[in-house]
SEGUPA-720663 format. One record per residue (C-alpha): x, y, z; residue in three letters. Coordinates in steps of 0.001 Angstrom, whole numbers. Example, Ala and Ser with C-alpha at 12.3 -4.5 7.8 and 13.67 -1.06 7.14 Angstrom:
BEGIN
       u       v       w rest
   12300   -4500    7800  Ala
   13670   -1060    7140  Ser
***
This chain:
BEGIN
       u       v       w rest
    6598  -73958    -552  Met
    5376  -72460   -3908  Asn
    2128  -71486   -4730  Arg
    2620  -71673   -8386  Asp
    3497  -75402   -9168  Ile
    4224  -75235  -12770  Gln
    7323  -72466  -12227  Ser
    9271  -74739  -10148  Leu
   10684  -76828  -13444  Asn
    9933  -80015  -12376  Leu
    9991  -82077  -15479  Arg
   11519  -85590  -14467  Gly
   11617  -84983  -11512  Val
   10391  -87738   -8187  Ser
   10397  -87865   -4708  Gly
    7666  -86710   -2058  Leu
    5009  -83637   -1592  Tyr
    3324  -82420    1017  Ile
     -31  -80209       7  Leu
    -673  -77961    3143  Trp
   -3702  -75533    3772  Arg
   -2923  -72213    5332  Gln
   -5321  -72121    8394  Met
   -4690  -68617    9724  Asp
   -1995  -66373   11743  Tyr
    -815  -67687   14748  Cys
     116  -64744   17552  Ala
    1746  -67641   19722  Val
    4767  -68192   17084  His
    4287  -64868   14878  Asp
    3545  -66610   12292  Ala
    1096  -68413    9413  Glu
    -340  -71467   10892  His
    -346  -74401    7793  Leu
   -1531  -78224    8430  Thr
    -676  -81100    6184  Ala
   -3312  -81944    4076  Glu
   -2230  -84598    1729  Tyr
     807  -86556     962  Val
    2334  -88140   -1931  Gly
    4794  -89397   -4173  Lys
    5405  -89448   -7655  Ala
    7677  -90209  -10264  Gly
    8625  -88286  -13533  Ser
    5036  -87318  -13823  Ser
    5231  -84917  -10921  Met
    3954  -81707  -12111  Pro
     876  -83136  -13878  Ala
     480  -84921  -10514  Arg
     805  -82181   -8313  Leu
   -1742  -79963  -10401  Leu
   -4292  -82304  -10388  Arg
   -3882  -83375   -6664  His
   -3971  -80112   -5604  Gln
   -7205  -79640   -7231  Arg
   -8689  -82765   -6235  Glu
   -7714  -82646   -2522  Lys
   -9621  -78708   -1501  Ala
  -11784  -78893    1657  Ile
  -14859  -77051    1325  Asn
  -14108  -75834   -2277  Glu
  -11141  -74357    -818  Val
   -8164  -75415   -2778  Pro
   -4680  -76529   -1142  Thr
   -2453  -73502    -551  Thr
     907  -74723    -370  Glu
    3324  -77930   -1482  Val
    6639  -78517    -342  Ser
    8648  -81240   -2472  Ile
   11621  -83505   -1322  Trp
   13186  -84701   -4558  Arg
   14359  -88316   -3979  Ser
   14362  -91896   -6241  Ser
   10891  -93329   -5949  Asn
   12134  -96037   -4027  Arg
   12868  -93409   -1037  Ile
    9697  -91704   -1334  Ala
    7597  -94501   -1433  Lys
    9448  -95517    2280  Tyr
    9014  -91753    3498  Leu
    5647  -91290    2052  Glu
    4451  -94722    4431  Gln
    6559  -93189    7309  Ala
    4565  -90231    7391  Leu
    1107  -92021    7465  Leu
    2168  -93884    9681  Asp
    2539  -91560   12260  His
     663  -88492   11196  Phe
   -2803  -87844    9905  Tyr
   -3560  -86385    6405  Phe
   -7165  -86216    6167  Pro
   -7197  -85988    2215  Gln
   -4855  -89497    2306  Asn
   -7595  -92680    1769  Arg
   -5057  -95469    2239  Val
   -2935  -96363    4970  Glu
   -3289  -93520    6608  Asn
   -3307  -95164   10196  Val
   -1299  -92164   11735  Gly
   -3201  -89745   14298  Thr
   -1202  -86518   15093  Arg
   -1415  -83729   12882  Arg
    1492  -82604   10774  Leu
    1299  -78259   11253  Cys
    3914  -75624    9980  His
    4655  -72231   11146  His
    6089  -69839    8920  Ile
    6827  -66170    9643  Pro
    5739  -63602    7492  Pro
    9177  -62562    6269  Ala
    9536  -65726    4698  Ala
    6539  -65092    2262  Trp
    8696  -61960     831  Asn
***
């Protein structure tokens, strides 16, 4: 995950991405707690799409803070996106979002350095 999308060199890259929101520190896991807010796929326009979605998918005026990217063909990205939407709830996805469980991630403090 990286806060600076433009530094990821994604020109011409297609794949799946998840926008995450950093919630708080979890003492149980000794890690930062993130929740998945949006899942999407993109073809070669991934950098522009990510920047737009990161800005547009803000909740309570707070932009999403992190992004995970899986490089793949558009066909595989579409399949993975639908599988995630079928199983997990993404608050910022408006269509085909039938999942009920929240997707979370815990990142230890050392990973940020």
